[in-house]
Each structure stands twice: as structure tokens, then as C-alpha cells.
MARGUTI-993621 format. One record per residue (C-alpha): y negated, x negated, z. Coordinates in steps of 0.001 Angstrom, whole numbers, padded with zeros to 6 digits, always signed. Each point is the difference from the previous one (the first is absolute). Layout:
YXZ ...
//
This chain:
+156563-011134+215747 +002453-001325-002558 -002684-002342-001342 -000727-001307+003513 +003707-000566+000608 +000259-001985-003237 -002953-002163+001030 +001570-000693+003396 +003318-000822-001648 -001609-002267-002595 -001730-001911+002813 +003177-000189+002073 +002186-001539-002716 -002063-003214-000464 -000097-000371+003790 +003790+000273+000164 +000385-002575-002782 -002445-002363+001712 +001777+000365+003359 +003358-000586-001678 -001242-003222-001631 -001400-001280+003309 +003283+000757+001761 +001980-001724-002774 -002258-003060+000228 +000536-000273+003768 +003773+000418-000274 +000327-002532-002819 -002205-002486+001890 +002174+000322+003110 +003067-000462-002184 -001326-003157-001644 -000941-001541+003366 +003378+000782+001598 +001919-001350-003004 -002094-003188+000179 +000901-000431+003674 +003688+000428-000791 -000162-002578-002761 -002273-002632+001560 +001186+000112+003626 +003717+000622-000499 +001593-000256-003439 -001894-002748-001847 +000129-002734+002702 +003768+000421+000230 +000909+000568-003681 +001373+003474+000715 +000283+002644-002703 -000298+003753-000297 +001359+002393-002589 -001735+001340-003075 -002851-001594-001909 -001296-001691+003158 +003385-001604+000573 +000076-001154-003615 -003471-001524+000444 +001099-001816+003172 +003197-001313-001644 -001935-001214-003052 -002523-001743+002281 +002813-001806+001856 +001702-001126-003219 -003008-000899-002158 -002710-000811+002538 -002488+002231-001841 -002620+001511+002308 +001245+003309+001442 -003391+001662-000468 +000313-000567-003762 +003605+001172-000123 -000802+003243+001862 -002414+000956-002776 +002115-001214-002943 +003283+001567+001116 -001594+003328+000891 -002115+000185-003172 +002776+001539-002173 +000640+002603+002702 -003682+000956+000033 +000050+000482-003773 +003116+002186+000314 -001689+001932+002811 -003023+000710-002200 +002295+001543-002631 +002500+001735+002267 -002204+001175+002886 -003767-000170-000562 -002846-002367-000754 -001496+000659+003447 +003264-001125+001601 +000038-003143-002146 -003597-000896+000880 +000589+000503+003737 +003178-002084-000147 -001658-002772-001988 -002860-000250+002497 +002415+000075+002956 +002199-002735-001477 -003039-002115-000865 -001343+000386+003550 +003382-000990+001436 +000192-003101-002191 -003533-001048+001044 +000822+000397+003698 +003228-001955-000404 -001893-002781-001771 -003111-000293+002157 +001029+001172+003470 +001752-002488+002272 +002058+001420+002870 +002202-001934+002438 +003746+000625+000107 +000708+002064+003115 +003646-000912+000543 +002787-002187-001336 +002782+002351+001094 +001730+001094-003206 +000999+003411+001299 -003559+000796+001120 -001344-001272-003316 +002330+002315-001939 -000654+003081+002099 -003755-000288+000519 -000682-001489-003426 +001793+002979-001503 -001835+002376+002336 -003496-001205-000955 +000834-000224-003701 +001626+003446+000044 -002969+001468+001866 -002307-001472-002627 +002022+001486-002848 +000196+003356+001798 -003740+000265+000664 -000739-000972-003604 +002311+002751-001264 -001718+002453+002370 -003246-001014-001694 +001394+000706-003461 +000748-003579-001057 +002722-002636+000160 -000032-003677+000898 +003654-000336-001038 +000633+001409-003443 +003800+000265+000090 -000029+003762+000573 -002214+000488-003055 +002551-001878-002124 +002800+001987+001643 -001664+003292-000970 -000354-001242-003584 +003641-001137-000210 +001276+003243+001571 -001640+001949-002844 +001627-002191-002642 +003485-000400+001534 +002458+001805+002263 -001012-002144+003009 -001920+001693+002785 -003041-001645+001602 +002056-000971+003067 +002825-001391-002159 -002353-002218-001985 -001743-001365+003102 +003380-000770+001586 +001259-001793-003123 -003273-001920-000320 +000175-001227+003587 +003693-000899-000176 -000761-002219-002999 -003074-001467+001742 +001847-000861+003215 +002937-001421-001980 -002361-002384-001807 -001668-000940+003288 +003427-000853+001462 +000763-002235-002990 -003420-001602-000406 -001164-000299+003633 +002759+000576+002566 +002413+002677+001150 -001679+000070+003411 -003409+000654-001547 +001470+002791-002107 +001591+001617+003063 -003217-000123+002039 -001885+001292-003040 +002306+003024-000118 -000933+000677+003618 -003680-000335-000925 +000449+002485-002835 +001808+002447+002299 -002819-000185+002575 -002627+000412-002721 +001705+002990-001644 +000440+001817+003315 -003653-000626+000859 -001077+001372-003396 +002039+003147+000651 -001581+000367+003442 -003558-000447-001289 +000474+002434-002891 +002118+002678+001682 -001262-000293+003576 +001907+000192+003250 +000973+003646-000520 +002482+000643-002789 -000460+003509-001327 +002874+002174-001131 -000371+002936-002363 +002347+002857+000897 +000887+002830-002380 +001643+003039+001612 +001815+002814-001798 +000853+002793+002433 +000598+003739+000012 -002237+000082+003080 -002825-002028-001499 -002724+002052+001694 +001467-000590+003468 +000578-003694-000688 -003590-000368-001198 -001348+001597+003159 +002204-002201+002207 -001286-003160-001706 -003605+001115+000449 +000390+001227+003597 +002445-002560+001434 -000782-003164-001982 -003659+000579-000866 +000596-001015-003616 -001329+001486-003207 +002433+001654-002415 -000253+000673-003725 +001868+003041-001321 +001320+000183-003586 +001272+003137-001667 +003307-000686-001725 +002901+001647-001781 +003535-000849+001062 +002510-001469-002404 +003572-000880+000790 +001045-000537+003625 +002758+000710+002497 -000017+003697-000830 +000048-000601-003743 -002769+000973-002395 -002926+001655+001757 -003327+000791-001629 -001745+001392+003062 -003445-001338+000832 -000205-002361+002985 -002532-002147+001755 +000269-003784+000283 -001771-001819+002820 -001395-003528-000183 -001487-002013+002855 -000705-003624+000845 +000985-001521+003344 +000458-003493+001414 +003491-001435+000184 -000014+000454+003770 -000569+003746-000421 +002789+000650-002497 +002640+000672+002671 -002197+002533+001755 -000817+001698-003311 +003703+000330-000841 +000610+001486+003448 -002681+002646-000569 +001582+000856-003351 +003521+000213+001489 -001223+002369+002722 -000894+002513-002713 +002334-000750-002910 +002946-002377+000341 +000814+000388-003704 -003468-000978-001243 -000047-002543-002828 -002173-002962+001062 -001002-002969-002166 -001753-003080+001438 -001802-002662-002028 -002238-002928+000917 -003734+000175-000697 -001944-003204-000539 -003383+001302+001060 -001899+003218+000660 -003580+001237-000300 -001574+003213+001192 +001887+003005+001299 +001250+000458+003544 +001658-003403+000409 -000947-000386+003639 +001209+002674+002339 -002441+002737+000903 -000311+000963+003682 +002676+002439+001128 -001191+002998+001992 
//
């Protein structure tokens, strides 16, 4: 029986890997197409910029006149090399192929400009470009290598990833204001804002999950209330108390952990308060989830 189970498992793993690669290919392809639409139909015809490596490519194209398809590859090449060292070779290969595909579409595909309204160009150009970046990240690749550089810098300096990206874009938009125009820089900031929010939406989804840790003297009752009244799964940890309101206490306790959507947090806190008003509750954002009882089970 053990031998049969091993055979089934050994056959299942290649199937999972194959399915994962197919899914990544589809997501990256969607990302490349959507980014191409954002560039060709909105940003390029109107000399608008974005943030990050793509924004740097667009600014360089405006200033030098060098073909954007060439600049996309050249400017992202160092980031791909860093990604191969910092993340993985598979990531670097996927990203290289995605960036090459994007540059080929930008060079060979001709799409008409949809609108000349600057506000619509900023918002929808950012939306399509952000969606493209988001889908590519979902597929395990990047078509804008700024985050790869940010991860590298964060390991070498005291700057966080978010700090580096912010500083990078402030410098980029400052140069665009000096070299192109202040108006272009301002609309480009709006484009970047729309793109970044779209990336967050694509990666994190419409439901933002919150992890909730609960320390209560009535942990068993709280656990049952969460299961019965909210239909959520709960993980129970055995713990030993340290220092709290009552001083040093080395009694064994139970800590509860569950994941809910932001809209359910208030109801969860109410269920906890019904049982233990003095419970210690910690909330923290969760980027993504897999497995477990994330969706509510039917309540009987």
C-alpha cells in the first residue's frame, strides 16, 4: 500500500508542475497583451509616462528617440540578472521571455489611440499597464524590474522595498518635469497611481484577508463561537503565558488564529466580546491565502 501511494504521488507531482507551468504561461501572456494595450493605445501616442522601469523606458524614448521596444529590453536586462541571483533562474527566464514578448508586441503591433482626453489616458493607460504587470507577477515573472532592484537594495541598505520604489519614482517624475513638462509629470503620477492600485487588485483580489490572533481565558468557547456563528476555520496553538496585566504567569493557555475578510472583522470582534471582553486580539493584513477553510462553510 505504501508503495502504491508513492507511485500515485510520484505521478501527481509532475502533473502539478505541468499544470502550474501552463497556468503561469496563460497569466503571463494575458499580462503582456494588456500591458501592450496600455502602451500602444494610451501612453505612447500621448507621450505619457509611468513609474518604475517602464516609466524610465518611456522617458528615455521621449528624450532620445530610441525605439521603445529596444529600451524595454535594455533597461530591464540588469534587473533580470539581479533576479537570477536574488530570486531564481526560473524567475529570470520567465521574466526575460515576458519582457521580450512585450517588446516584440510594442514594435510590431499597431493599435489606434482610443482617446485624446488626458485624464482618460492617465487612468486607463495606468489600468491596462498595471493589469499587465499584475498578471505577469501572478505568473511568476515581471515585465517591470523595479521591484527586483528594490529587493536587492533593501538587502544591502536600510531602505525598505516600498521606500526604494517611492524614491525611485520621485526622482523619475522630477526628471520628467524638468525634461518634458510639469503637466506631463503630473499626469504620469496619476498613471502610476492607477497602475499601482490595479497591480494590488490583481495580486490581492477583491477580498482583503485579515489574520486575527486571539488570546483569551475562554479560548474553547471563542473557538466554538467562530466555528458555529461565522463558519470559519480556527487554528489552536498551545502556549505559555509570560508577563501581562496580572504580572508574571506561567500557566498554559491556548491561542486562536483565524483568517477572515475585512468585512467580517467587526462581526468576529463582536463574537469575541460576547464571551470575553478582556481578550487580547491582534489583527494583521494577509496578502494571499491558499488552502484551509477560507470560504465559509454552510452553517446548520
